[in-house]
C-alpha positions in Angstrom: -103.8 63.0 -3.8 -103.8 59.9 -1.5 -103.4 57.7 -4.6 -100.3 59.7 -5.6 -98.9 59.3 -2.0 -99.6 55.6 -2.1 -97.7 55.1 -5.4 -94.9 57.3 -4.0 -94.6 55.1 -0.9 -94.6 52.0 -3.2 -91.9 53.5 -5.4 -89.7 54.2 -2.3 -90.2 50.7 -1.0 -89.2 49.3 -4.4 -86.2 51.6 -4.6 -85.1 50.5 -1.1 -85.6 46.8 -2.0 -83.7 47.1 -5.2 -80.9 49.0 -3.5 -80.5 46.4 -0.7 -80.7 43.6 -3.3 -78.0 45.3 -5.4 -75.7 45.7 -2.4 -76.2 42.1 -1.3 -75.6 40.9 -4.9 -72.4 42.9 -5.2 -71.2 41.7 -1.8 -71.9 38.1 -2.8 -70.0 38.5 -6.1 -67.0 40.1 -4.2 -67.1 37.5 -1.5 -67.4 34.5 -3.9 -64.4 32.4 -3.4 -62.2 31.2 -6.3 -62.1 27.5 -6.9 -60.3 25.5 -4.2 -60.0 28.4 -1.9 -59.4 27.6 1.8 -62.6 26.8 3.8 -63.7 28.6 6.9 -66.6 29.4 9.3 -69.8 30.9 7.9 -69.7 34.7 7.7 -72.4 37.3 8.1 -73.1 39.6 5.1 -71.0 42.7 5.3 -69.9 42.0 8.9 -68.0 38.8 8.1 -66.5 37.0 11.1 -65.4 40.2 13.0 -67.7 39.7 16.0 -67.1 35.9 16.3 -63.4 36.2 17.2 -62.6 35.9 20.9 -61.1 39.4 21.5 -59.4 38.3 24.8 -57.6 35.3 23.5 -57.8 35.4 19.7 -54.7 33.2 19.2 -56.3 30.4 21.1 -59.7 30.8 19.4 -57.9 30.7 16.0 -55.9 27.6 17.0 -59.1 25.8 17.9 -60.6 26.8 14.5 -57.7 25.1 12.8 -58.9 21.8 14.4 -62.3 22.3 12.7 -61.3 23.6 9.3 -57.7 22.5 8.9 -54.4 24.2 9.1 -55.2 26.6 6.2 -58.5 28.3 6.6 -60.1 31.6 5.8 -62.1 34.2 7.7 -63.8 37.3 6.5 -62.9 40.3 8.6 -65.4 42.9 7.3 -65.0 43.2 3.5 -61.7 41.3 3.2 -60.7 37.7 3.3 -57.8 36.7 5.6 -56.1 33.2 5.4 -54.8 31.8 8.7 -52.0 29.3 8.7 -51.5 27.0 11.7 -49.1 24.2 12.8 -45.4 24.0 12.4 -45.3 22.1 9.1 -47.7 24.5 7.3 -46.2 27.6 8.8 -42.8 26.4 7.7 -44.1 25.7 4.2 -45.5 29.3 4.0 -42.7 31.3 5.7 -39.6 29.3 4.7 -40.2 27.0 1.8 -42.3 29.6 0.0 -40.6 32.6 1.6 -40.8 34.7 -1.6 -44.5 34.1 -2.1 -45.4 35.4 1.4 -42.9 38.2 1.8 -45.1 41.3 1.5 -47.3 43.1 4.0 -50.9 44.1 3.4 -51.8 47.8 3.4 -54.5 47.9 6.0 -56.5 51.1 6.9 -54.7 51.4 10.2 -51.3 51.1 8.5 -52.4 53.6 5.7 -53.3 56.2 8.3 -50.0 55.9 10.2 -47.7 55.4 7.3 -48.0 56.8 3.8 -46.3 56.4 0.4 -42.6 55.6 0.7 -42.8 56.4 4.4 -43.8 52.9 5.3 -40.9 52.3 7.6 -39.3 48.9 8.1 -42.4 46.8 8.9 -44.9 47.8 6.3 -42.9 48.7 3.2 -42.7 46.2 0.3 -40.7 45.6 -2.8 -37.4 47.4 -3.4 -38.0 49.9 -0.6 -38.4 47.2 2.0 -35.4 45.2 0.7 -33.1 48.3 0.7 -34.3 49.6 4.1 -34.0 46.2 5.7 -30.4 45.7 4.5 -29.5 49.1 5.7 -31.1 48.6 9.1 -29.3 45.2 9.5 -26.0 46.7 8.5 -26.5 49.6 10.9 -27.4 47.2 13.8 -24.2 45.3 13.2 -22.2 48.5 13.2 -23.7 50.1 16.3 -24.8 47.0 18.0 -23.9 43.3 17.6 -20.5 43.7 15.9 -19.1 45.8 18.7 -18.1 44.1 21.9 -19.1 47.4 23.5 -22.7 46.4 23.1 -22.2 43.7 25.8 -20.7 46.4 28.0 -23.7 48.7 27.3 -26.2 46.0 28.3 -24.2 45.2 31.4 -24.0 48.9 32.3 -27.7 49.2 31.8 -28.1 46.2 34.0 -26.3 48.1 36.7 -28.9 50.9 36.5 -31.7 48.3 36.6 -30.2 46.5 39.6 -29.8 49.8 41.5 -33.4 50.7 40.8 -34.5 47.3 42.2 -32.3 47.8 45.2 -34.1 51.0 46.0 -37.3 49.0 46.5 -35.7 47.8 49.8 -37.1 44.3 49.6 -40.7 45.6 49.4 -43.3 44.4 47.0 -43.0 46.3 43.7 -44.1 46.3 40.1 -41.0 45.3 37.9 -42.6 46.2 34.5 -41.7 50.0 34.4 -38.1 49.1 35.3 -37.8 46.5 32.6 -39.3 48.8 30.1 -36.8 51.5 31.0 -33.8 49.2 30.8 -34.6 47.5 27.5 -35.8 50.7 25.8 -32.4 52.3 26.7 -30.5 49.7 24.7 -32.4 50.3 21.4 -32.3 54.0 22.2 -28.5 54.0 22.3 -28.4 52.3 18.8 -31.1 54.6 17.3 -30.6 57.9 19.1 -27.0 57.5 20.3 -27.9 58.0 24.0 -29.7 56.6 27.0 -32.3 58.3 29.1 -32.6 58.6 32.9 -35.5 56.4 34.1 -37.5 59.3 35.5 -37.1 61.6 32.5 -40.6 62.8 31.5 -40.0 62.6 27.7 -38.7 59.0 28.0 -41.6 57.9 30.1 -44.1 59.5 27.8 -42.6 57.6 24.8 -42.7 54.3 26.7 -46.4 54.9 27.6 -47.2 55.6 24.0 -45.4 52.5 22.9 -47.1 50.2 25.4 -50.6 51.5 24.4 -49.8 51.2 20.7 -48.6 47.6 21.1 -51.8 46.7 22.7 -54.3 48.6 20.6 -52.8 47.7 17.2 -53.7 44.0 18.0 -57.0 44.7 19.7 -60.6 44.4 18.5 -60.7 48.1 18.0 -58.0 47.9 15.4 -59.8 45.0 13.8 -63.0 47.0 13.6 -61.2 50.0 12.1 -59.6 47.8 9.4 -62.9 46.1 8.7 -65.1 49.3 8.6 -62.7 52.3 8.2 -65.2 54.7 6.6 -67.5 54.3 9.6 -65.2 53.7 12.6 -62.8 56.6 11.9 -65.7 59.0 12.7 -66.6 57.2 15.9 -65.2 57.8 19.4 -63.3 54.9 21.0 -59.9 53.5 22.0 -58.9 53.1 18.3 -58.3 56.8 18.1 -55.5 56.4 20.6 -53.5 54.4 18.1 -53.1 57.5 16.0 -52.7 59.9 18.9 -49.9 57.7 20.4 -48.3 57.4 16.9 -48.2 61.2 16.4 -46.8 61.8 19.9 -44.0 59.3 19.2 -43.3 60.8 15.8 -43.0 64.2 17.4 -40.4 62.9 19.9 -38.4 61.2 17.1 -38.5 64.4 15.0 -36.9 66.2 17.9 -34.1 63.7 18.0 -33.6 63.8 14.2 -33.4 67.6 14.4 -30.7 67.4 17.1 -28.7 65.0 14.9 -29.1 67.3 11.8 -27.6 70.3 13.8 -24.4 68.5 14.7 -24.0 65.8 12.0 -20.4 64.8 11.2 -20.5 62.6 8.0 -17.1 61.2 8.9 -18.2 60.0 12.3 -21.7 58.5 12.4 -22.8 57.9 16.0 -26.0 55.9 15.5 -28.8 54.8 13.2 -30.1 58.3 12.7 -26.7 59.7 11.7 -26.1 56.8 9.3 -29.5 57.3 7.7 -29.0 61.1 7.3 -25.6 60.5 5.7 -27.2 57.9 3.3 -29.9 60.5 2.5 -27.3 63.0 1.4 -25.5 60.4 -0.7 -28.6 58.8 -2.2 -30.8 61.3 -3.9 -33.2 58.6 -5.1 -36.0 58.9 -2.5 -37.8 56.0 -4.1 -35.7 53.8 -1.9 -37.1 55.5 1.2 -34.1 57.6 2.2 -35.9 60.8 3.3 -36.6 62.3 6.7 -40.3 61.2 6.7 -39.4 57.6 6.3 -36.6 57.9 8.8 -39.2 58.9 11.4 -41.2 55.8 10.7 -38.2 53.5 10.6 -37.1 54.8 14.1 -40.7 54.3 15.3 -40.6 50.6 14.1 -37.1 50.0 15.6 -38.1 51.5 18.9 -41.4 49.6 19.1 -39.9 46.2 18.1 -36.7 46.8 20.1 -38.3 47.6 23.4 -41.7 46.0 23.8 -40.9 42.4 22.9 -37.7 42.0 24.9 -39.2 43.7 28.0 -42.3 41.5 27.9 -40.1 38.4 27.6 -38.2 39.3 30.7 -41.5 40.0 32.5 -42.7 36.5 31.6 -39.3 35.1 32.6 -39.7 36.4 36.2 -43.3 35.0 36.3 -42.3 31.5 35.3 -39.2 31.5 37.6 -41.2 32.7 40.5 -43.9 30.1 39.9 -41.3 27.4 39.9 -38.6 28.3 42.5 -36.7 25.0 41.8 -35.9 26.1 38.2 -34.9 29.6 39.5 -32.5 27.9 41.9 -31.0 25.7 39.2 -30.3 28.7 37.0 -28.7 30.5 40.0 -26.5 27.4 40.7 -25.3 27.4 37.1 -24.6 31.1 37.3 -22.6 30.6 40.5 -20.6 27.7 39.0 -19.7 29.4 35.7 -19.6 33.1 36.4 -19.7 33.5 40.2 -21.5 36.3 42.0 -19.2 39.2 41.3 -17.9 39.0 37.7 -20.1 40.6 34.9 -21.6 38.0 32.6 -20.4 37.7 29.0 -21.9 36.2 25.9 -18.9 33.8 25.9 -20.4 32.2 29.0 -23.5 31.1 27.2 -22.1 27.8 25.7 -21.1 26.7 29.3 -24.7 27.4 30.6 -27.0 24.9 28.8 -29.7 24.8 31.5 -29.9 28.6 31.6 -30.0 28.8 27.8 -32.8 26.2 27.8 -34.8 28.2 30.4 -34.5 31.3 28.3 -35.8 29.5 25.2 -38.6 28.0 27.2 -39.5 31.5 28.6 -39.7 32.7 25.0 -41.8 29.7 23.9 -44.3 29.9 26.8 -44.3 33.7 26.9 -45.5 33.7 23.2 -44.9 37.4 22.9 -46.2 37.8 19.3 -48.9 35.2 19.2 -50.2 35.9 15.6 -47.0 37.3 14.0 -47.3 40.2 11.6 -49.7 39.9 8.7 -48.3 38.8 5.3 -49.6 39.2 1.8 -49.1 36.8 -1.1 -46.9 38.3 -3.9 -48.2 36.0 -6.5 -50.9 33.2 -7.0 -49.8 30.2 -5.0 -51.0 27.0 -3.3 -50.7 26.1 0.3 -51.9 22.9 1.9 -53.5 22.0 -1.4 -55.6 25.2 -1.5 -55.4 28.0 -4.0 -54.4 31.5 -2.6 -54.6 34.4 -5.0 -52.0 37.1 -5.3 -52.8 40.0 -2.8 -54.5 37.8 -0.2 -53.8 38.7 3.5 -52.2 35.8 5.4 -51.6 35.5 9.1 -49.3 32.8 10.4 -50.4 31.6 13.9 -47.2 31.4 15.8 -49.1 30.2 18.9 -50.0 27.0 17.0 -46.3 26.4 16.3 -44.9 27.1 19.8 -47.6 24.9 21.3 -47.8 22.3 18.5 -48.4 19.0 20.3 -46.6 17.1 17.5 -43.5 19.1 18.2 -43.4 19.6 22.0 -43.5 16.8 24.6 -45.5 18.9 27.1 -46.6 21.9 25.0 -48.6 23.6 27.8 -46.2 23.1 30.6 -43.1 25.2 31.4 -40.4 22.6 30.7 -36.8 23.6 30.0 -36.3 19.9 29.0 -37.7 20.8 25.6 -34.3 22.2 24.8 -32.0 19.7 26.6 -30.9 16.2 25.5 -30.5 13.2 27.9 -27.0 14.4 28.9 -28.1 18.0 29.7 -26.7 19.5 26.5 -28.6 22.4 24.9 -30.6 21.3 21.8 -32.0 23.6 19.1 -35.6 23.0 18.0 -36.8 23.8 14.5 -40.3 24.6 15.7 -39.0 27.4 18.0 -40.2 30.5 16.1 -40.6 33.4 18.6 -38.8 35.6 16.0 -40.9 34.4 13.1 -39.1 33.0 10.0 -38.4 33.6 6.4 -37.9 36.9 4.7 -39.6 38.9 7.5 -37.8 37.2 10.4 -37.1 39.7 13.2 -34.0 41.7 12.1 -33.1 42.4 15.8 -33.1 38.7 16.8 -29.4 38.7 17.6 -29.6 41.8 19.8 -32.7 40.4 21.6 -30.9 37.1 22.4 -28.0 39.1 23.8 -30.2 41.3 25.9 -32.3 38.3 27.3 -29.1 36.4 28.3 -27.2 39.3 29.9 -30.2 41.0 31.6 -31.5 37.7 33.1 -28.1 36.5 34.3 -27.5 39.9 36.0 -30.9 39.8 37.7 -30.6 36.2 39.0 -26.9 36.7 39.9 -27.9 39.5 42.3 -31.5 38.7 43.5 -33.9 35.9 44.2 -37.4 36.8 43.1 -40.7 35.8 44.8 -44.2 37.0 45.4 -46.8 36.8 48.1 -46.8 33.4 50.0 -49.0 30.8 48.4 -49.7 32.9 45.3 -49.2 31.8 41.7 -48.8 34.6 39.2 -51.1 34.5 36.2 -49.9 33.1 33.0 -52.9 33.7 30.7 -51.9 37.1 29.6 -53.4 40.2 27.9 -53.3 40.0 24.1 -52.8 42.9 21.7 -50.2 43.0 18.9 -48.0 41.6 21.7 -48.9 39.4 24.7 -48.4 41.0 28.1 -48.7 39.6 31.6 -51.5 40.8 33.8 -50.2 43.3 36.4 -48.1 41.6 39.0 -45.9 42.6 41.9 -42.8 40.8 43.3 -40.1 40.8 46.0 -36.4 40.9 45.1 -34.2 39.5 47.9 -30.5 40.2 47.7 -28.6 36.9 47.5 
């Protein structure tokens, strides 16, 4: 009997050994790089480089890795290889020169769980669905946003609500973040939903809370772990589950708005993006192009996320840098007084006459670095980049941080310096390496709207108030990084001028 048990134990050990050997062999075969593939740091079997990334400041960690391995390098995040592209010249080569080769989005496990099939929204759809939906969204933004002079009036009107909310703080120390979130979200809300919300409305605040949490978690280590090991992590408790909870809550709110539109839709008088989409759905029976209600929900989610989070955070960073350097804040206010005065509402027509203010806004965007790693791309065909071979279907992440702080492109890359955008005579100068909105086929479709909001909101704020914080205190500029980069919590004073 004991001999039989001994042989059984040996058989089990051999089986385990063979199984582990087979798994390792299969992993090695799968991970074996094709010839001339980009180099990168050594990776652990199965785990890859997931746990070596600095989860607090991943963009800085990855920028430093480029100094070791070059501006095109690879990391293994769980089972999959991801190529990182750094520096202005190489990012330009990928996103602009080879725009068609890097136009797709990879279908990660997080994306698959939120989106599905043709309901991939604006951000994560590919091919003909993406091209058609992007064209439709841009045309709709022009119709209900940029092409109408009324959009300036809407932003100025929303600025009035924002200024009144700040006045109610009575000069006391307060947190400006919720107010900025309210104001900016109301602009995209008017384009998508055809209405604005009162700042204290519960449904509105719930949506903004969900958006903020999603924007952080989708770029966090938890999302990285879920994408690397979905079969395991989806069964575990943790913050990653909130990504999907927040998404479902937002979808429910959007469905309510869509139902409201369906009940009183007038095809001859579209009021907003949802109306225009529903009319297109009736006229276009080919749902392969994404014109169905499920995809409308996801497109609204994408527009609301992109149209509120990034601009609000840019304004937050703007106050931080202007408070930390009161002399620059004073120069902007002097230019406002000279060009606009203290009573007239600002207009976009004022912008060419305000080069210093324009330069400050651009420098806020550069230093604020709102989307430090850009959205992931995927190669549409076999290609080469920086002399390295990148096969079709490879995930590629352009490191926008490495562009906005490229020491070969910026005189003082790590210092807030509006002079980066001014010539010797004080005229505004455009810089090629200024890419806060990304570039190429996937450049931010709301760039024009965001520029308008930043200019009009910031002018309105500085026309009315001077901002400061506690005496002797410098506000933090290192930031909290998720899918977007947020300031650490801060409080300020707003003194009426």
